[in-house]
C-alpha positions as a printed NumPy array, in Angstrom:
array([[ -5.298, -22.871,  -4.283],
       [ -6.411, -24.381,  -1.036],
       [ -3.802, -25.26 ,   1.588],
       [ -3.44 , -25.783,   5.305],
       [ -0.991, -23.533,   7.132],
       [ -0.051, -22.767,  10.7  ],
       [  0.088, -18.983,  11.133],
       [  0.929, -17.159,  14.342],
       [ -2.433, -15.799,  15.554],
       [ -0.885, -12.624,  17.013],
       [  0.828, -11.794,  13.727],
       [ -2.341, -12.498,  11.757],
       [ -4.416, -10.343,  14.117],
       [ -1.929,  -7.481,  13.706],
       [ -2.02 ,  -7.771,   9.903],
       [ -5.822,  -7.708,  10.008],
       [ -5.778,  -4.6  ,  12.195],
       [ -3.149,  -2.791,  10.14 ],
       [ -4.748,  -3.528,   6.772],
       [ -8.377,  -3.364,   7.824],
       [ -8.897,  -6.842,   6.368],
       [-12.128,  -8.377,   7.597],
       [-11.12 , -11.989,   6.942],
       [ -7.997, -14.022,   7.604],
       [ -7.804, -14.884,   3.925],
       [ -7.874, -11.204,   2.911],
       [ -5.168, -10.386,   5.457],
       [ -2.894, -13.145,   4.147],
       [ -3.489, -12.099,   0.527],
       [ -2.719,  -8.437,   1.338],
       [  0.44 ,  -9.388,   3.225],
       [  1.651, -11.62 ,   0.395],
       [  0.913,  -8.98 ,  -2.25 ],
       [  2.778,  -6.36 ,  -0.21 ],
       [  5.775,  -8.65 ,   0.231],
       [  5.877,  -9.323,  -3.519],
       [  5.62 ,  -5.562,  -4.246],
       [  8.443,  -4.776,  -1.812],
       [ 10.654,  -7.454,  -3.363],
       [  9.981,  -6.032,  -6.828],
       [ 10.938,  -2.556,  -5.579],
       [ 14.186,  -3.943,  -4.16 ],
       [ 15.004,  -5.624,  -7.485],
       [ 14.28 ,  -2.437,  -9.427],
       [ 16.397,  -0.313,  -7.081],
       [ 19.307,  -2.728,  -7.416],
       [ 19.085,  -2.456, -11.237],
       [ 19.514,   1.306, -11.119],
       [ 15.894,   2.128, -11.904],
       [ 16.352,   2.594, -15.636],
       [ 12.616,   3.33 , -15.919],
       [ 10.635,   6.224, -17.315],
       [  8.509,   8.37 , -15.017],
       [  5.341,   6.585, -16.195],
       [  6.896,   3.166, -15.58 ],
       [  7.971,   4.19 , -12.07 ],
       [  4.484,   5.498, -11.309],
       [  2.911,   2.232, -12.478],
       [  5.36 ,   0.078, -10.506],
       [  5.016,   1.949,  -7.228],
       [  1.373,   3.014,  -7.312],
       [ -0.027,   2.76 ,  -3.782],
       [ -2.238,  -0.16 ,  -2.918],
       [ -4.966,  -0.393,  -0.306],
       [ -2.325,  -1.648,   2.131],
       [ -0.405,   1.63 ,   1.739],
       [ -3.258,   3.881,   2.848],
       [ -3.029,   3.762,   6.641],
       [ -3.782,   6.349,   9.279],
       [ -1.45 ,   7.246,  12.157],
       [ -2.742,   4.256,  14.13 ],
       [ -1.952,   1.797,  11.355],
       [ -5.585,   1.404,  10.341],
       [ -6.653,   1.496,   6.726],
       [ -8.468,   4.669,   5.69 ],
       [-10.064,   5.92 ,   2.502],
       [ -7.835,   8.128,   0.392],
       [ -8.293,  11.802,   1.075],
       [ -7.97 ,  14.41 ,  -1.628],
       [ -5.637,  17.17 ,  -0.543],
       [ -6.874,  20.711,  -0.665],
       [ -4.701,  23.01 ,  -2.77 ],
       [ -2.246,  25.167,  -0.88 ],
       [ -2.992,  28.848,  -0.418],
       [ -6.012,  30.742,  -1.635],
       [ -7.25 ,  30.967,  -5.179],
       [ -6.358,  34.263,  -6.815],
       [ -9.204,  36.521,  -7.85 ],
       [ -9.702,  36.747, -11.601],
       [ -7.486,  39.34 , -13.263],
       [ -4.56 ,  39.163, -10.817]])
């Protein structure tokens, strides 16, 4: 849907920086999707979360907007190395 909106440029610039969005449209879409996700989480929490583990995982799976580095910039997901050393065979 096409529409004309007045959006605070400073806020939009911050959203673009935080999400890594390269266009204003992408930044607005990411912000709206995140707001909708947060509202859904709030609704589910208020209902007592009567969900199975698989349902919870599906509802709260991270999105691209959730993967940010310490500076608030979007980064690619990193696979964590396992803790400790692998045990030699036979031990």
